[in-house]
N, CA, C and O atoms as a GROMACS GRO file, in nm:
protein
  320
    1UNK      N    1  -2.634  -1.165   5.413
    1UNK     CA    2  -2.632  -1.038   5.381
    1UNK      C    3  -2.511  -0.965   5.321
    1UNK      O    4  -2.401  -0.971   5.375
    2UNK      N    5  -2.536  -0.885   5.190
    2UNK     CA    6  -2.447  -0.854   5.132
    2UNK      C    7  -2.382  -0.713   5.161
    2UNK      O    8  -2.271  -0.681   5.118
    3UNK      N    9  -2.450  -0.644   5.228
    3UNK     CA   10  -2.409  -0.510   5.281
    3UNK      C   11  -2.368  -0.406   5.160
    3UNK      O   12  -2.282  -0.323   5.189
    4UNK      N   13  -2.417  -0.403   5.043
    4UNK     CA   14  -2.400  -0.350   4.917
    4UNK      C   15  -2.282  -0.341   4.854
    4UNK      O   16  -2.248  -0.260   4.768
    5UNK      N   17  -2.214  -0.444   4.910
    5UNK     CA   18  -2.080  -0.469   4.827
    5UNK      C   19  -2.085  -0.569   4.706
    5UNK      O   20  -1.985  -0.593   4.639
    6UNK      N   21  -2.199  -0.621   4.683
    6UNK     CA   22  -2.205  -0.718   4.578
    6UNK      C   23  -2.137  -0.846   4.627
    6UNK      O   24  -2.096  -0.857   4.743
    7UNK      N   25  -2.126  -0.945   4.533
    7UNK     CA   26  -2.103  -1.087   4.562
    7UNK      C   27  -1.973  -1.113   4.610
    7UNK      O   28  -1.955  -1.220   4.669
    8UNK      N   29  -1.858  -1.016   4.594
    8UNK     CA   30  -1.715  -1.027   4.644
    8UNK      C   31  -1.703  -0.972   4.745
    8UNK      O   32  -1.594  -0.974   4.804
    9UNK      N   33  -1.812  -0.906   4.796
    9UNK     CA   34  -1.780  -0.867   4.948
    9UNK      C   35  -1.684  -0.718   4.961
    9UNK      O   36  -1.634  -0.682   5.068
   10UNK      N   37  -1.673  -0.650   4.847
   10UNK     CA   38  -1.569  -0.565   4.833
   10UNK      C   39  -1.416  -0.580   4.787
   10UNK      O   40  -1.340  -0.490   4.752
   11UNK      N   41  -1.389  -0.721   4.796
   11UNK     CA   42  -1.248  -0.752   4.767
   11UNK      C   43  -1.187  -0.687   4.620
   11UNK      O   44  -1.066  -0.671   4.602
   12UNK      N   45  -1.276  -0.658   4.536
   12UNK     CA   46  -1.240  -0.611   4.406
   12UNK      C   47  -1.185  -0.458   4.438
   12UNK      O   48  -1.087  -0.414   4.378
   13UNK      N   49  -1.249  -0.388   4.527
   13UNK     CA   50  -1.178  -0.252   4.568
   13UNK      C   51  -1.044  -0.265   4.630
   13UNK      O   52  -0.970  -0.167   4.616
   14UNK      N   53  -0.999  -0.369   4.696
   14UNK     CA   54  -0.883  -0.409   4.756
   14UNK      C   55  -0.767  -0.418   4.667
   14UNK      O   56  -0.662  -0.356   4.667
   15UNK      N   57  -0.822  -0.533   4.573
   15UNK     CA   58  -0.753  -0.563   4.449
   15UNK      C   59  -0.701  -0.445   4.346
   15UNK      O   60  -0.596  -0.439   4.282
   16UNK      N   61  -0.811  -0.353   4.351
   16UNK     CA   62  -0.787  -0.236   4.256
   16UNK      C   63  -0.691  -0.131   4.330
   16UNK      O   64  -0.620  -0.056   4.264
   17UNK      N   65  -0.693  -0.130   4.462
   17UNK     CA   66  -0.594  -0.041   4.526
   17UNK      C   67  -0.449  -0.085   4.532
   17UNK      O   68  -0.352  -0.010   4.542
   18UNK      N   69  -0.447  -0.219   4.522
   18UNK     CA   70  -0.316  -0.283   4.504
   18UNK      C   71  -0.254  -0.262   4.381
   18UNK      O   72  -0.137  -0.226   4.372
   19UNK      N   73  -0.342  -0.289   4.266
   19UNK     CA   74  -0.304  -0.252   4.144
   19UNK      C   75  -0.237  -0.104   4.112
   19UNK      O   76  -0.143  -0.086   4.035
   20UNK      N   77  -0.308   0.003   4.190
   20UNK     CA   78  -0.285   0.120   4.168
   20UNK      C   79  -0.130   0.148   4.231
   20UNK      O   80  -0.038   0.199   4.167
   21UNK      N   81  -0.124   0.108   4.356
   21UNK     CA   82   0.008   0.115   4.436
   21UNK      C   83   0.113   0.041   4.358
   21UNK      O   84   0.230   0.080   4.364
   22UNK      N   85   0.076  -0.068   4.284
   22UNK     CA   86   0.188  -0.139   4.196
   22UNK      C   87   0.245  -0.058   4.082
   22UNK      O   88   0.363  -0.049   4.048
   23UNK      N   89   0.122   0.008   4.020
   23UNK     CA   90   0.149   0.074   3.924
   23UNK      C   91   0.242   0.249   3.968
   23UNK      O   92   0.322   0.311   3.898
   24UNK      N   93   0.204   0.276   4.070
   24UNK     CA   94   0.291   0.395   4.111
   24UNK      C   95   0.419   0.358   4.156
   24UNK      O   96   0.505   0.446   4.154
   25UNK      N   97   0.453   0.233   4.200
   25UNK     CA   98   0.593   0.193   4.250
   25UNK      C   99   0.650   0.175   4.124
   25UNK      O  100   0.768   0.209   4.125
   26UNK      N  101   0.604   0.129   3.999
   26UNK     CA  102   0.679   0.094   3.880
   26UNK      C  103   0.708   0.232   3.819
   26UNK      O  104   0.812   0.253   3.757
   27UNK      N  105   0.615   0.324   3.836
   27UNK     CA  106   0.639   0.466   3.754
   27UNK      C  107   0.769   0.507   3.833
   27UNK      O  108   0.877   0.521   3.775
   28UNK      N  109   0.749   0.529   3.995
   28UNK     CA  110   0.840   0.556   4.075
   28UNK      C  111   1.005   0.522   4.032
   28UNK      O  112   1.097   0.598   4.003
   29UNK      N  113   0.995   0.358   4.044
   29UNK     CA  114   1.122   0.304   3.992
   29UNK      C  115   1.170   0.341   3.851
   29UNK      O  116   1.293   0.340   3.835
   30UNK      N  117   1.100   0.372   3.752
   30UNK     CA  118   1.166   0.402   3.620
   30UNK      C  119   1.224   0.550   3.637
   30UNK      O  120   1.333   0.583   3.592
   31UNK      N  121   1.127   0.646   3.717
   31UNK     CA  122   1.191   0.781   3.734
   31UNK      C  123   1.329   0.778   3.802
   31UNK      O  124   1.424   0.843   3.759
   32UNK      N  125   1.335   0.701   3.908
   32UNK     CA  126   1.454   0.675   3.986
   32UNK      C  127   1.573   0.628   3.887
   32UNK      O  128   1.681   0.686   3.878
   33UNK      N  129   1.532   0.508   3.813
   33UNK     CA  130   1.634   0.455   3.725
   33UNK      C  131   1.701   0.565   3.621
   33UNK      O  132   1.822   0.568   3.603
   34UNK      N  133   1.608   0.657   3.552
   34UNK     CA  134   1.616   0.739   3.462
   34UNK      C  135   1.723   0.864   3.513
   34UNK      O  136   1.824   0.904   3.454
   35UNK      N  137   1.678   0.900   3.610
   35UNK     CA  138   1.756   1.014   3.721
   35UNK      C  139   1.889   0.977   3.748
   35UNK      O  140   1.979   1.061   3.748
   36UNK      N  141   1.911   0.843   3.776
   36UNK     CA  142   2.053   0.790   3.808
   36UNK      C  143   2.119   0.782   3.695
   36UNK      O  144   2.240   0.803   3.706
   37UNK      N  145   2.083   0.761   3.598
   37UNK     CA  146   2.138   0.723   3.462
   37UNK      C  147   2.216   0.877   3.429
   37UNK      O  148   2.336   0.880   3.401
   38UNK      N  149   2.142   0.984   3.436
   38UNK     CA  150   2.162   1.117   3.405
   38UNK      C  151   2.173   1.241   3.522
   38UNK      O  152   2.112   1.347   3.535
   39UNK      N  153   2.269   1.181   3.590
   39UNK     CA  154   2.272   1.266   3.701
   39UNK      C  155   2.297   1.434   3.658
   39UNK      O  156   2.373   1.469   3.568
   40UNK      N  157   2.223   1.518   3.735
   40UNK     CA  158   2.237   1.664   3.698
   40UNK      C  159   2.378   1.709   3.776
   40UNK      O  160   2.406   1.662   3.886
   41UNK      N  161   2.443   1.783   3.722
   41UNK     CA  162   2.551   1.844   3.816
   41UNK      C  163   2.515   2.004   3.839
   41UNK      O  164   2.482   2.087   3.754
   42UNK      N  165   2.528   2.018   3.953
   42UNK     CA  166   2.499   2.171   4.016
   42UNK      C  167   2.612   2.231   4.062
   42UNK      O  168   2.668   2.208   4.169
   43UNK      N  169   2.644   2.313   3.972
   43UNK     CA  170   2.763   2.420   3.983
   43UNK      C  171   2.730   2.524   4.043
   43UNK      O  172   2.628   2.577   3.998
   44UNK      N  173   2.793   2.586   4.153
   44UNK     CA  174   2.759   2.728   4.174
   44UNK      C  175   2.805   2.813   4.094
   44UNK      O  176   2.836   2.758   3.989
   45UNK      N  177   2.828   2.951   4.095
   45UNK     CA  178   2.891   3.023   4.026
   45UNK      C  179   3.058   3.032   4.002
   45UNK      O  180   3.126   3.064   3.904
   46UNK      N  181   3.088   2.990   4.139
   46UNK     CA  182   3.231   2.989   4.163
   46UNK      C  183   3.262   2.855   4.094
   46UNK      O  184   3.361   2.861   4.021
   47UNK      N  185   3.202   2.736   4.101
   47UNK     CA  186   3.242   2.637   4.063
   47UNK      C  187   3.246   2.629   3.912
   47UNK      O  188   3.330   2.556   3.860
   48UNK      N  189   3.160   2.699   3.835
   48UNK     CA  190   3.147   2.724   3.712
   48UNK      C  191   3.252   2.794   3.652
   48UNK      O  192   3.281   2.776   3.534
   49UNK      N  193   3.329   2.896   3.748
   49UNK     CA  194   3.417   2.987   3.690
   49UNK      C  195   3.562   2.906   3.685
   49UNK      O  196   3.649   2.911   3.598
   50UNK      N  197   3.555   2.815   3.831
   50UNK     CA  198   3.680   2.728   3.789
   50UNK      C  199   3.693   2.631   3.678
   50UNK      O  200   3.798   2.615   3.617
   51UNK      N  201   3.576   2.561   3.654
   51UNK     CA  202   3.572   2.464   3.574
   51UNK      C  203   3.597   2.527   3.409
   51UNK      O  204   3.646   2.454   3.323
   52UNK      N  205   3.555   2.669   3.381
   52UNK     CA  206   3.596   2.746   3.280
   52UNK      C  207   3.733   2.764   3.247
   52UNK      O  208   3.784   2.757   3.135
   53UNK      N  209   3.794   2.792   3.370
   53UNK     CA  210   3.935   2.822   3.374
   53UNK      C  211   4.010   2.683   3.336
   53UNK      O  212   4.118   2.678   3.278
   54UNK      N  213   3.944   2.585   3.374
   54UNK     CA  214   4.037   2.437   3.388
   54UNK      C  215   4.033   2.414   3.220
   54UNK      O  216   4.131   2.370   3.160
   55UNK      N  217   3.900   2.449   3.149
   55UNK     CA  218   3.884   2.415   3.022
   55UNK      C  219   3.980   2.476   2.938
   55UNK      O  220   4.049   2.420   2.853
   56UNK      N  221   3.978   2.619   2.974
   56UNK     CA  222   4.058   2.723   2.893
   56UNK      C  223   4.226   2.685   2.900
   56UNK      O  224   4.306   2.702   2.807
   57UNK      N  225   4.254   2.632   3.029
   57UNK     CA  226   4.401   2.596   3.022
   57UNK      C  227   4.414   2.463   2.952
   57UNK      O  228   4.508   2.455   2.874
   58UNK      N  229   4.338   2.358   2.965
   58UNK     CA  230   4.358   2.236   2.895
   58UNK      C  231   4.341   2.257   2.751
   58UNK      O  232   4.385   2.173   2.673
   59UNK      N  233   4.272   2.374   2.703
   59UNK     CA  234   4.259   2.386   2.544
   59UNK      C  235   4.365   2.470   2.511
   59UNK      O  236   4.365   2.502   2.392
   60UNK      N  237   4.472   2.525   2.592
   60UNK     CA  238   4.588   2.616   2.585
   60UNK      C  239   4.552   2.749   2.541
   60UNK      O  240   4.627   2.812   2.466
   61UNK      N  241   4.437   2.798   2.585
   61UNK     CA  242   4.422   2.936   2.557
   61UNK      C  243   4.495   3.008   2.660
   61UNK      O  244   4.532   3.122   2.628
   62UNK      N  245   4.524   2.964   2.783
   62UNK     CA  246   4.608   3.026   2.865
   62UNK      C  247   4.716   2.958   2.910
   62UNK      O  248   4.707   2.835   2.911
   63UNK      N  249   4.846   3.021   2.958
   63UNK     CA  250   4.946   2.967   3.022
   63UNK      C  251   4.932   2.916   3.173
   63UNK      O  252   4.834   2.940   3.244
   64UNK      N  253   5.030   2.850   3.207
   64UNK     CA  254   5.027   2.796   3.351
   64UNK      C  255   5.041   2.921   3.439
   64UNK      O  256   4.988   2.915   3.550
   65UNK      N  257   5.096   3.017   3.409
   65UNK     CA  258   5.109   3.147   3.512
   65UNK      C  259   4.994   3.224   3.515
   65UNK      O  260   4.973   3.289   3.616
   66UNK      N  261   4.907   3.228   3.411
   66UNK     CA  262   4.793   3.302   3.402
   66UNK      C  263   4.663   3.184   3.456
   66UNK      O  264   4.561   3.221   3.514
   67UNK      N  265   4.685   3.092   3.434
   67UNK     CA  266   4.598   2.973   3.517
   67UNK      C  267   4.613   2.987   3.649
   67UNK      O  268   4.513   3.021   3.713
   68UNK      N  269   4.721   2.967   3.707
   68UNK     CA  270   4.764   2.986   3.861
   68UNK      C  271   4.724   3.144   3.922
   68UNK      O  272   4.676   3.156   4.034
   69UNK      N  273   4.746   3.238   3.850
   69UNK     CA  274   4.694   3.378   3.899
   69UNK      C  275   4.558   3.378   3.902
   69UNK      O  276   4.498   3.410   4.005
   70UNK      N  277   4.484   3.336   3.766
   70UNK     CA  278   4.325   3.333   3.781
   70UNK      C  279   4.249   3.245   3.910
   70UNK      O  280   4.156   3.278   3.984
   71UNK      N  281   4.335   3.112   3.903
   71UNK     CA  282   4.282   3.029   4.027
   71UNK      C  283   4.291   3.094   4.148
   71UNK      O  284   4.195   3.099   4.226
   72UNK      N  285   4.401   3.146   4.173
   72UNK     CA  286   4.417   3.216   4.310
   72UNK      C  287   4.328   3.291   4.337
   72UNK      O  288   4.259   3.268   4.436
   73UNK      N  289   4.302   3.407   4.252
   73UNK     CA  290   4.195   3.494   4.239
   73UNK      C  291   4.079   3.454   4.283
   73UNK      O  292   4.023   3.506   4.379
   74UNK      N  293   4.026   3.340   4.202
   74UNK     CA  294   3.890   3.296   4.243
   74UNK      C  295   3.884   3.212   4.335
   74UNK      O  296   3.770   3.179   4.366
   75UNK      N  297   3.989   3.151   4.404
   75UNK     CA  298   3.997   3.079   4.545
   75UNK      C  299   4.031   3.168   4.639
   75UNK      O  300   4.022   3.128   4.756
   76UNK      N  301   4.069   3.283   4.619
   76UNK     CA  302   4.127   3.373   4.712
   76UNK      C  303   4.240   3.333   4.777
   76UNK      O  304   4.251   3.359   4.897
   77UNK      N  305   4.324   3.274   4.719
   77UNK     CA  306   4.472   3.239   4.763
   77UNK      C  307   4.559   3.364   4.739
   77UNK      O  308   4.561   3.425   4.632
   78UNK      N  309   4.631   3.399   4.850
   78UNK     CA  310   4.721   3.504   4.800
   78UNK      C  311   4.832   3.463   4.716
   78UNK      O  312   4.905   3.366   4.738
   79UNK      N  313   4.840   3.537   4.624
   79UNK     CA  314   4.965   3.520   4.507
   79UNK      C  315   5.093   3.544   4.543
   79UNK      O  316   5.108   3.666   4.547
   80UNK      N  317   5.192   3.488   4.571
   80UNK     CA  318   5.328   3.502   4.654
   80UNK      C  319   5.450   3.539   4.567
   80UNK      O  320   5.561   3.552   4.619
   0.00000   0.00000   0.00000
């Protein structure tokens, strides 16, 4: 008796399911690899302000005293 599954008894369905799972695993692996090669940096507004301040200081747009004063203000450190 074949029970309506044809000659292979439904094994083709299991094989197809395994192929689909394999393809999903490959796609997830590719997504993971691409995301790990290009990590996104998430900066809060505070972090972005500090990074901009560092860049301006490195470019010579502001001097050391201005940098320290602005950094202290951003980090809420009392300036002495």
